[in-house]
N, C-alpha and C positions, 0 to 999 in steps of 0.2 A: 559306075563302071560303064564303059562304052559297050553297046550290044554286040559288037563284033568280038569282043573278048569275053563277054559274060559266059561264065561256066554253066549257068542255068540252074535253077532250083526253085522251088516254093516252099517256104517255111512260115508256119503261123504260130500264134500263141495267144491264149485268152485266159482271163481270170474268172473263176466261177466262185460260188459261195464259200467253199472250204478250201480252195487250192487254185492250181493253174493247170492248163494242158498245153503241151508243146508238141508240134506235129511237123513232119516234113515229108516230102516224097523221097524215092530211093534212086532215081536215075542220075547217074553222073555223065556229064557232058562237057565238052570244050567246043564252043560254038555249036555246030549242028552235028558233031561227031559224038557218038555214043560210046563212052568208055567202060561203063558198068551199070548193071541193073541192080546192084545191091549195096549202093553206097549209104553210109551212116551219116546222117546230119542232125541227129538229136543226141545230146550228151548228158549223161548224169554227172553232176559235179559232187554233190553230197545226197544224203537222203532227203533233203529238203530244198534243194537247189538244182536247177538243170539249164540247159541252153539248146536252142535251135538255131541253125544257121543256113545261109545261102551264100554261095561262093566256091573258092577253090577248097577242095577237100583237105589238102595238106594244110592249109592255114587254119581251117576248122579244127582239125586235130591238134595242131601245135597250140592254139589258143586254149583249147579245152584242157589240155595237160598243164599249161602254164597256170591257168586259173585254179584247177583243182589243187596244184602244189601250193599256190599262194594262200588259197583258203584253208587248207590243212595247217600251214604255218601260222596264219592268224589265229586259228582256233586253239592250237597248242600254246602259244604265247598268251593268249587272253582267257584260256580256260572256259570258253563259252562259244556256242555256234555264232557264226557270222550272220548278220542281218542281210536280207536280199538286197537293200539299198547299198550297203557297204560293199558287197560282192560285185554289184554293178558298178560302183565307183571304182573298185580295184580294177575290174575289166576295162573300164574307160582309160584308167592310166597305163594299162598294159598296151592297149591299141594306140593311144596318143603318143607313147614313147616311140612308135614306129611310123610317125606321121610322114617322114621323109621317104620311107620305103614302106608303105602300109601294107597290112594283111588284105587280100583281096576277098573279104568276107564281110557280111552283115550279119547281125547277132540279135536274137531276142533271148533275154535271160529271165528266168522266172522261178519262183518258189513261194515259200511261206515262212514266217517267223512269228513271234508274239504279237506283232502289230497286224497280222493278217496276210493274205496272198498279195504279191506284187509282181508286176511285169514291166521289164525295161527293153528298150530298143537302142541298139548302138550301130552307128555307121562305121566305115573302115578307119575313121580318124578319132573314134572314141565319143562322138557326141551321144549325149544320153537323154532319153525321153522316157518318162513313166506314162503307161497308158493301161486300159483295161483289155485292149485286144491290138494285135499287130500282124501284118504280113509283109514278108520280104521276098525278094528274088523275081525271077522273070515272070511268075504266075501271080505277082501282086495286085496287078489291075483287076484280075478276075476274082481272086480269093477275098480282096478287101470288100468288094461288093457284097458278096455273101455275108460276111461278118457285120458289115454296117447295117445290112437289112434285118438280120436275124438276131444279133447280140442284144441281150437284156441284162440289167444288174442282177446279181443273185441267182444266176443260172444254177441248176443242179449239176453234179458231176456228169451224169448221164446225158443231159442236154448239151453241156459244154462238149464232151466227147463227140457226140453225133455232129454238132456244128462244126468242129475241126475237121472231122472226116469229110463232111459235105463240102467245105471250103477247099481243102486240097483236091478232093475228086473233081469238083468243077473246073478248077484251075488246070489239072491234068488233061482234062478234055479239050482245052483251048490252047495250051502251051506245049509245042513240040518238044521242049527240052526238060519237061517234067513228067514223071511217071514211074511205072514199075513197082508200085507199092507205097504204103505209108508206114512211117514209123511214128509212134505215139509215146510220150512220156508224161504220165498224169502224177502230179505231186500233190497229195491230199493231206490236210493237217490231221485227219483222223486215221486215215488207213495207210499213210506212208506213200511210197513211190511205187509206181507200177508201169512196167514197159511192155508195150504190145507192138507187133507187126502185122499189118493187114496186107495180104497179097492182093493184086488186082489182075 
């Protein structure tokens, strides 16, 4: 997305030993105009699956609702929970179907299934990449540096949460269109899903 039209945001995700952490800041902007200080950019899809996004809020909301409905339908038809990879592929198809008029959002989808915790990154056209950590949005250049320097395999839940908060806070300090708090979605294979909001 061109920077002049970028709505601004910083979202990150990372895998830890028993789950994933998804996080995003709360400021909603269009260019350098502040629209809200309480935007939600992290969404629960199921008790095992969630997403964090950067881009236009309306598109994030539409995608999260569409994906939640498709996942529920899949689980009813197949009588089992959807895998993270299958949900990511489903989301990729939803986004690719709009390739001529794409959603203006980038997404990190993560969760856990019997094969373990997984994290996928999608661009507005549905390109799909699996990774252990990711950063999206206008604060990416700053947040990814923190993640690359400090991420380790098999992080504990507490260390992963602290790293996510640190990466977002550092991005907020240097990115004028990110700020006003942090929303966290922690999806743990043993303790389930936990949502937190941290004011700044």
